[in-house]
C-alpha positions in Angstrom: -30.0 -6.0 -20.4 -33.1 -4.0 -21.1 -34.0 -3.6 -17.3 -30.5 -2.0 -16.6 -30.6 0.4 -19.2 -32.8 2.5 -17.2 -30.0 3.2 -14.6 -28.3 6.5 -14.3 -24.5 6.5 -12.6 -22.9 8.8 -11.5 -19.6 8.2 -11.7 -17.5 9.1 -8.4 -13.7 9.6 -9.6 -11.2 11.3 -11.8 -9.1 11.1 -14.5 -8.4 8.0 -16.9 -10.9 5.8 -14.5 -13.5 8.2 -14.6 -13.1 8.3 -18.8 -13.3 4.2 -18.5 -16.5 3.8 -16.3 -18.4 6.6 -18.8 -16.9 4.3 -22.0 -18.3 1.2 -19.9 -21.6 3.0 -19.3 -21.7 4.2 -22.9 -21.2 0.5 -24.0 -24.1 -1.0 -21.8 -26.7 2.1 -22.7 -26.9 3.6 -19.5 -27.2 7.2 -19.1 -24.1 8.9 -16.6 -22.9 11.5 -14.6 -19.4 12.6 -13.9 -17.7 15.2 -10.9 -14.6 17.4 -11.2 -13.1 19.6 -8.8 -11.9 23.0 -9.9 -8.1 21.8 -10.0 -10.0 19.0 -12.6 -11.5 21.5 -14.9 -9.0 20.6 -17.5 -9.0 16.8 -17.7 -10.1 15.0 -20.5 -12.7 13.2 -17.9 -14.7 16.5 -17.8 -13.7 18.7 -20.4 -16.0 17.6 -23.1 -19.2 18.2 -21.0 -18.5 21.7 -19.7 -20.5 23.4 -22.1 -23.6 21.8 -21.1 -26.1 23.4 -18.9 -29.4 22.7 -17.2 -30.2 20.0 -15.0 -29.4 17.4 -17.4 -26.1 18.2 -18.1 -23.2 15.6 -17.2 -20.5 17.1 -15.6 -20.6 18.8 -12.1 -18.6 20.6 -9.8 -17.6 19.5 -5.9 -15.5 20.9 -3.7 -13.8 17.4 -3.1 -13.8 13.8 -4.2 -13.8 12.8 -0.6 -16.9 14.7 0.3 -19.9 12.2 0.6 -22.4 14.6 1.1 -21.4 16.5 -2.3 -21.5 13.4 -4.5 -24.8 12.2 -2.7 -26.6 15.3 -3.2 -25.6 15.7 -7.1 -26.7 12.0 -7.4 -30.2 13.2 -6.0 -30.3 16.0 -7.9 -29.3 14.2 -11.1 -31.6 11.4 -10.4 -29.1 8.7 -10.4 -29.4 5.3 -9.4 -26.0 4.0 -8.7 -22.7 5.5 -7.9 -19.5 3.8 -9.1 -16.6 4.6 -6.8 -13.8 3.6 -9.0 -10.3 3.0 -7.6 -9.0 4.9 -4.4 -11.4 7.5 -2.7 -14.8 5.5 -1.4 -14.0 2.6 -3.3 -12.8 0.5 -0.5 -14.9 2.5 2.4 -17.9 -0.1 3.8 -19.1 3.3 5.4 -19.8 5.7 2.0 -21.3 1.6 0.8 -23.4 1.1 3.8 -24.4 4.9 3.6 -25.5 4.7 0.3 -27.3 1.1 -0.1 -29.5 2.2 3.1 -30.2 5.8 2.6 -33.6 7.0 2.2 -33.7 7.1 -1.2 -31.0 3.9 -1.7 -28.5 3.9 -4.5 -26.8 1.0 -6.1 -23.3 0.9 -5.0 -20.9 -0.7 -7.9 -18.6 -2.8 -5.8 -19.5 -5.7 -3.7 -21.8 -5.4 -0.9 -20.5 -3.2 1.9 -20.7 -6.2 4.6 -17.9 -7.9 2.1 -15.9 -4.6 1.7 -16.1 -4.5 5.8 -14.8 -8.0 6.6 -12.4 -8.1 3.7 -10.7 -4.6 4.6 -9.7 -5.7 7.6 -6.4 -7.6 7.1 -6.5 -9.0 10.3 -9.6 -10.8 10.0 -8.8 -11.9 6.2 -6.0 -13.5 7.5 -7.6 -15.4 10.4 -10.7 -16.9 7.7 -7.9 -17.9 5.5 -5.9 -19.8 7.9 -9.5 -21.6 9.0 -10.0 -22.4 5.4 -6.5 -23.8 5.1 -5.1 -20.9 2.8 -1.6 -20.1 3.5 -0.8 -17.0 5.0 2.1 -15.3 6.1 3.6 -16.8 9.2 2.8 -14.9 12.3 -0.1 -13.6 14.5 -3.7 -13.7 13.1 -4.6 -11.1 15.5 -3.7 -8.8 18.4 -1.2 -9.7 21.0 -1.2 -7.5 24.2 1.2 -9.9 26.4 4.8 -9.2 26.2 6.0 -12.9 27.0 3.6 -14.5 24.4 5.0 -12.0 21.9 8.7 -13.0 22.5 7.4 -16.9 22.4 6.1 -16.1 19.1 8.9 -14.2 17.7 11.4 -17.2 19.3 9.6 -19.4 16.5 9.3 -17.9 13.7 13.0 -16.7 13.6 14.1 -20.4 14.6 11.7 -21.6 11.8 13.4 -19.3 9.3 16.5 -20.6 10.3 15.6 -24.4 10.0 14.6 -23.4 6.8 18.4 -21.9 5.9 17.1 -18.4 5.3 19.6 -15.7 4.9 19.0 -12.8 7.5 16.1 -14.4 9.4 14.1 -11.2 10.8 10.6 -10.6 11.6 8.3 -7.5 11.9 6.3 -6.3 14.6 3.4 -3.8 13.5 1.1 -2.1 15.3 -2.3 -3.6 15.1 -4.4 -0.8 14.5 -1.8 0.8 12.1 -1.8 1.1 8.7 0.0 2.8 5.6 3.2 1.2 6.9 3.3 3.1 10.2 4.2 1.7 13.4 6.2 -0.9 12.1 9.8 -2.0 13.1 12.0 -4.7 12.3 13.7 -7.7 14.3 16.9 -9.7 13.6 18.0 -10.8 16.9 15.5 -12.4 19.7 17.3 -10.4 22.5 15.8 -7.3 20.7 12.8 -8.0 20.6 11.4 -7.1 23.9 12.8 -3.7 23.9 11.0 -3.5 20.3 8.1 -4.4 21.3 7.7 -2.0 24.2 8.6 0.7 21.8 5.5 0.0 18.9 3.3 -1.0 21.6 3.6 2.3 23.4 3.6 4.3 19.9 0.4 2.1 19.5 -1.1 3.6 22.4 -0.4 6.8 22.0 -1.7 7.3 17.8 -4.3 4.4 17.9 -5.8 4.0 21.5 -5.0 0.6 21.1 -1.4 -1.3 22.1 -2.0 -4.7 20.2 0.8 -5.9 18.2 1.1 -8.4 15.4 4.2 -10.4 14.8 5.0 -12.1 11.2 7.7 -13.3 9.5 9.6 -10.7 7.1 9.7 -11.3 3.0 12.0 -9.9 1.2 12.5 -12.0 -1.9 9.3 -12.4 -3.4 7.4 -11.7 -6.7 4.0 -10.1 -6.0 1.0 -12.0 -8.0 -2.8 -10.9 -8.1 -5.5 -13.2 -9.3 -8.7 -11.3 -11.1 -11.8 -12.6 -9.6 -15.1 -11.8 -11.0 -18.5 -12.9 -8.9 -22.1 -12.1 -9.0 -25.1 -12.1 -6.8 -26.4 -15.1 -8.5 -23.6 -17.4 -6.4 -21.8 -17.4 -9.4 -18.0 -17.1 -9.9 -15.1 -17.2 -12.5 -11.5 -15.4 -12.8 -9.5 -13.8 -15.7 -6.5 -15.1 -14.5 -2.8 -13.5 -12.9 -1.0 -11.0 -13.2 2.5 -10.1 -12.0 3.1 -6.5 -10.0 6.1 -6.8 -8.3 7.8 -4.0 -10.3 6.9 -1.0 -7.9 8.0 2.6 -6.7 9.5 3.1 -3.5 6.1 4.2 -2.0 4.7 0.7 -2.9 3.2 1.9 -6.4 2.8 -0.3 -8.8 4.8 0.4 -12.3 4.8 -2.0 -14.6 2.6 -5.1 -14.5 2.3 -8.3 -16.8 0.1 -11.4 -17.4 0.4 -14.2 -17.0 1.9 -13.9 -13.6 4.9 -16.4 -14.3 6.7 -17.2 -17.5 9.3 -19.4 -18.1 10.7 -17.3 -20.7 11.5 -14.2 -18.4 13.2 -16.5 -15.4 14.3 -20.3 -14.5 12.3 -20.5 -11.4 13.1 -23.1 -8.7 9.6 -24.1 -8.8 6.6 -25.1 -11.5 5.2 -21.7 -12.3 1.8 -23.1 -13.6 1.4 -25.3 -10.9 1.8 -22.5 -8.3 -0.2 -19.9 -10.2 -3.3 -22.8 -10.4 -2.8 -23.3 -6.8 -3.3 -19.2 -5.7 -6.5 -19.0 -7.8 -8.1 -22.1 -6.7 -7.3 -20.5 -3.1 -8.8 -17.6 -3.9 -11.8 -18.7 -5.4 -12.4 -21.0 -2.0 -12.1 -17.6 -0.1 -14.6 -16.0 -2.7 -17.0 -18.6 -1.9 -16.8 -18.7 1.6 -17.4 -14.8 2.0 -20.3 -14.8 -0.9 -18.4 -12.3 -3.0 -20.3 -10.6 -5.2 -18.4 -8.5 -8.1 -15.2 -7.6 -9.4 -12.0 -8.3 -6.8 -8.5 -8.7 -6.5 -7.1 -11.5 -4.3 -3.3 -10.0 -3.8 -0.6 -13.0 -3.2 3.2 -12.7 -2.5 5.2 -15.7 -3.7 8.7 -16.3 -2.6 11.9 -17.5 -4.6 11.0 -21.0 -3.7 7.5 -21.0 -4.7 5.7 -20.6 -1.8 2.4 -18.6 -1.9 0.9 -16.4 1.1 -2.2 -15.0 0.8 -1.6 -11.0 1.6 -5.1 -9.1 1.3 -8.5 -8.9 -0.8 -9.0 -5.6 -2.6 -12.6 -5.2 -2.8 -12.6 -2.8 -6.2 -11.6 -2.4 -10.0 -8.1 -1.7 -9.6 -5.9 0.4 -11.8 -4.1 -2.9 -13.9 -7.7 -4.4 -14.7 -7.3 -4.3 -18.3 -3.8 -6.5 -17.9 -6.0 -9.5 -17.2 -8.8 -8.7 -19.7 -6.1 -8.1 -22.3 -5.2 -11.8 -22.4 -8.4 -13.0 -21.9 -11.1 -14.3 -24.7 -14.6 -14.7 -24.4 -16.0 -16.1 -28.1 -12.7 -14.3 -29.4 -13.4 -11.0 -27.9 -11.4 -9.2 -24.9 -13.9 -8.7 -22.1 -14.2 -5.4 -20.5 -13.8 -5.9 -17.0 -15.7 -2.4 -15.6 -18.2 -3.6 -18.4 -18.7 -6.7 -16.4 -18.5 -5.1 -12.8 -21.4 -2.4 -13.7 -23.5 -4.7 -15.3 -23.1 -7.6 -12.2 -23.4 -4.8 -9.7 -26.9 -4.0 -11.0 -28.0 -7.6 -10.9 -27.5 -9.5 -14.3 -25.7 -12.9 -13.8 -22.5 -13.5 -15.5 -23.7 -15.4 -18.7 -20.5 -17.4 -19.1 -18.5 -20.3 -17.5 -14.8 -20.3 -16.6 -14.9 -23.0 -19.3 -16.0 -20.0 -22.5 -12.5 -18.0 -20.6 -9.7 -18.3 -22.9 -6.2 -17.3 -22.0 -3.9 -16.5 -24.7 -0.3 -14.4 -25.1 0.8 -11.9 -22.4 -0.1 -8.6 -22.0 2.1 -5.9 -20.2 1.0 -2.3 -18.3 3.2 0.8 -18.2 2.3 3.7 -15.8 3.5 6.6 -17.1 4.0 9.0 -14.5 5.8 12.8 -14.3 8.1 11.9 -11.5 11.8 11.3 -11.3 12.6 7.5 -10.7 15.9 8.3 -10.0 15.6 10.7 -7.1 13.1 8.7 -5.0 10.1 8.9 -7.8 9.4 12.4 -6.5 6.4 13.9 -8.5 7.3 16.9 -11.5 4.7 19.3 -11.4 4.5 21.7 -14.8 2.9 22.0 -18.2 2.7 19.7 -20.6 2.8 21.1 -24.3 3.0 17.9 -26.7 1.1 14.5 -25.5 1.6 11.9 -28.5 1.2 8.2 -28.4 1.1 5.6 -31.5 -1.9 3.8 -32.2 -1.5 0.1 -32.9 -3.8 -2.8 -32.9 -1.9 -4.5 -30.1 -1.9 -1.7 -28.0 -4.2 0.6 -25.7 -3.8 4.1 -23.4 -6.2 5.1 -21.1 -5.3 8.7 -20.0 -6.8 12.5 -19.0 -4.5 14.7 -20.1 -5.8 16.1 -23.9 -3.8 15.4 -27.1 -5.1 18.4 -28.5 -3.9 21.2 -26.3 -1.7 21.9 -23.3 -2.3 20.4 -19.9 -1.5 22.0 -16.3 -0.9 18.8 -14.0 -2.8 19.6 -10.9 -0.7 19.6 -8.3 -3.5 18.4 -5.5 -3.2 14.8 -7.2 -1.0 12.5 -8.2 1.1 13.2 -11.3 0.1 9.8 -13.1 -0.4 10.6 -16.8 -1.6 7.7 -18.3 -1.5 3.9 -18.5 -0.2 2.0 -22.0 -1.5 -1.7 -22.0 0.5 -3.8 -25.0 -0.2 -7.5 -25.9 1.3 -9.9 -27.6 1.5 -14.0 -28.7 4.0 -14.5 -25.7 5.8 -12.5 -23.3 8.6 -12.3 -25.4 6.4 -10.9 -27.9 4.5 -8.4 -25.6 8.3 -7.1 -24.2 8.9 -6.1 -27.9 6.5 -4.4 -28.7 6.2 -2.8 -24.9 9.2 -1.3 -26.1 8.5 0.2 -29.4 6.0 1.4 -28.0 7.6 3.3 -25.3 10.3 4.8 -27.8 7.5 5.6 -29.8 5.8 8.3 -27.3 6.0 11.6 -27.4 5.6 14.0 -24.2 6.9 17.9 -24.0 6.4 20.1 -21.3 8.3 22.8 -18.5 7.9 23.6 -15.1 7.8 27.3 -14.0 11.1 27.6 -13.7 11.6 26.4 -17.4 13.1 23.2 -16.8 11.8 20.5 -19.4 9.3 17.7 -17.9 10.5 14.9 -16.2 8.8 11.1 -16.8 9.7 8.1 -16.0 9.6 6.7 -19.8 13.3 5.8 -19.8 12.6 3.8 -16.1 10.3 1.7 -17.9 12.4 0.8 -20.6 15.0 -0.4 -18.7 12.7 -2.3 -16.5 11.0 -4.4 -19.2 14.0 -7.1 -18.9 13.0 -7.5 -15.2 9.4 -8.5 -15.5 8.5 -11.8 -13.8 12.2 -12.4 -12.6 13.2 -12.2 -8.9 
């Protein structure tokens, strides 16, 4: 620990994650610097430091959180030795991670090594490696297909396999291999539709991405989204902090409620042994982590069908928003760990210092993402000024937010209107649900937009969806 205290961290992010990283640095005795754009001047991640002046000040203004030159120039000027990217922005950008570590004045990138980010950031490559290791993935191709007849044969087999499994409305997805973010994807229900759809996607892929490669995979509808929290070190150590369920999401595939562990018999009568499935995907996740020599915090994302069949979806090579969902039902020497603290010290070269046997799991945890939005109209964002922002204080709850409690706050229109993360934990899932419902009822948020209309939040949506947690 003594050696890493000489490090100085530039926190290349904003909002609540910037605050959490700063607290982790303080816990480790590390100096740090925060950055902010003009739109974030009133954010709690920067406001406490604005009165500081001189080269030793903690807060530095930048033009954009996605301008690497701006960020690196501040890192150099302030004598930082490492960069923490948080989540989003540069967190999974292997080019940025590589640039940071091989430049004339190298910095430590707080995350896995850039080669791992590159390899696992490619979903096709991840699927190919997983298949070689015998790890279940979504049925379909693990590489682009350019031949129409070959593609049609794959499509026909996938549809036939689904019918043999008595899957209602079997279908496949035809995807542009070079695409992303939901672009270039079409669904096919009958093989007679396939050739026309294949040509349509292939032509789109050539126009948009300059690559006519097409992927074909089974379309899965009825499933739960399960994540495995993995922590590794540069010394070849690997542990996990259990599983969490992130099935309840907005129409834009943004998570709204998360819970740990991933399945619980008190919530739903599963057609499978929930604990056995969770144990299985943890084992597979650790196997892939060992194969790629993963060396920091990461999340293995899975989907599990109603029948209990798991499929590896992707690997997120960063800290995630919901990391504390896993931490709050995990205990080391009777204390809940801080996974951001773990991420930082491991990136700086320390050993894990404990084994899987030292990690004990107890109870259950729920996280609510509180957002200024209208969930009943497509989760459209609400922009305006918050005049009251009050949260209850309980020993079984935590709140992470960049919104100040002591003054009004204009929600920046430049970014998603995420207001806070509220986490509750209990002795079991029923206890956590009751506490969660109570916590949400006690929150007070007031505000108005430019037209004088009252603030819209998703608090009611969150309350109504507690009963859906961990169900199909």
